N, C-alpha and C positions, 0 to 999 in steps of 0.2 A: 260662893264657892262654886268652882270650876270641877266638872266631871269629866276627866279624861279615861276612855275606854278604849281598849284594842278589841273587843270581842273576845269569845269564848276559844277558838279553835287554834289559832297561830298567835305566835308573837309579832309586834310591830315595832321592831328598835328604832326604824327612822324615824317614826313618829314620836315615840318616846324621849329620842334624843333631840329631836327639833322642839319640842316642848320644853326639855331640860334646858337647851340654850337659851331660848325664850325667857325663860325666868331670869338667868344668869344675867342677859342684856337688859333686864327691869322692863319686858313689854309686856308681861304677865304677873300681876302683882296680888291676885286672888288666891285665898288659900285652895289647894288642889286635892282633891280625893282621886286617884288613879287605879284603874283596873289594868295591868299591862301584860298578861298572859305569862308565857313562859319566856319572856324576854331576856336575853343575855346582857342586856344594857341595863346597869341599876342607875337610876336618877340621882343625881347629887342633890338638887333642889327642892325635892319634894318626896313624900312618904308614898309608897307605892305597893300594892299586894299583886299578886299573880291572878288570882281568882277572887271572885266573892259570892256567897250565897245568894240566890235571887231576892231575898228579902233585904239585904244589906244592898245590892246593885240599886233595887227599886227606890231604896231610900236617898241614896246619893244621886238618882235622878231626881227624886222629887225636892229635893233640897239645894239642887244646883240653880245657879242663874243663867248658867250656858253649858254645853256639852261640846267637846273636841274629841272626836274619835275617826275611826276608819270608815270607809264608804259603804258600809255593810246594809243591807235592808232591815235588818233587826234594830240596829243603831238609829238608822234613819226614822223609822216608823214609831219607834220609843221616843225619839225627839218631838216629833211631829204630835203625838198622841198627848204628849204631856204641854205641849206649845213651849217647848225650849229650843231656844236659838241653838243653832248645830253648825261647828265648823267641822269639815272632813278632810282628811288626806287619803286619797284611794290608794289603796295597795297596788303594785305594779309588778307585771310580769317580770320585766328586766332586772329587778334585783331580787326575783325568786320569792316575793310575798304572796303571790297568788299564781294559779295556774294560767290564768290569762288575765286580761285587763276590763273584766266585767265590772270592776268597781269605779272605774275610770267612765264607762259608759253610764253608770248609775248617777254618779256624783254629776255629771255634766247634764244630766236630763232633770235632775231634783234642783240643781243651780239655776238653769234656766227658766225652770217654774217659780223660783223665788223662794223655795223652800228651806234653802241651806246656803251655806259659803264654803266654797271649795279651796284648800291650798293645794295646789297641783305639785309643788316641790318643797322641801323643806325650807328653802331661801323664803318663801313666799308665806310662811306661817307666823312670822311676827307681825306683818301688816294686817294679814286676817284676822289675827288675834285681836287687833286694835277695833277693826271692822265688826266683829264680832259683839262689842262691847254697847253697840247702838243699832245691831241688826234684830229687826223684827220680823220672824218667818211669813211668809205668806200661808195663811191657813189652807188647809188640804182638803179636798170635797171628795169624798168617796163617790164614785159613779158605778156601782155595780151593774147596772142595764149596760152603760157601754162595753165595759170589761166582757161581759156575755155575750153581747152582740160580736165583738172583734174574735173572740174565741171561736163562736159559732160560725162566722164567715170563714175562719181559718181551717176550721174542721171540715167543714163542707167543701172547701177548696181540695182537701185530702182525699177525701172519698170520690171526687169529680175523675181519679186517675189512679188506674192499677198501679203505676210507676212513682206515685208521690205525688205531691202538690203540681198544679197546672200552673198557678201562678205565686210569686212571692209574695207573702203578706208583711206589712210594717207593724209589729206590735208595739214599737220604740214610743208611739205617741201617744199611750195611755199616760194618765195620771192617775 
């Protein structure tokens, strides 16, 4: 079973529609458990609910062979914590799915690290679904010491100037 989730805050019609089309095209033949938020698009090829209680959500994650979702940190960390292959499609500002393209940056970073697969647009979803069938995510290793060190350096930089940071710090290389 594939678990399709769009998160809890906003609908993500573009992803739900792309998954529906992939099923219609025969690219996705597993049972789907779907949580689609307050979507205005109603899938024709699978059953979907707007919202799930946490215990049902957790059950779907546990039973899933893989997860398809938006590129939110909650979805990504849930999949990584449960060792589930994950395919994401980032919400994009240009479609008014998010206020900025932070999910695009998150998706690129986790893809580069080998933790997830990413479909950057709806047309890529069928090929990425095929890749998801054999995808084994790279294990994520928590590195709290490195995170603490980077935050500490950043804060030290802030305190070194009355007008803000003296240097730009790059926190994007954290894993």
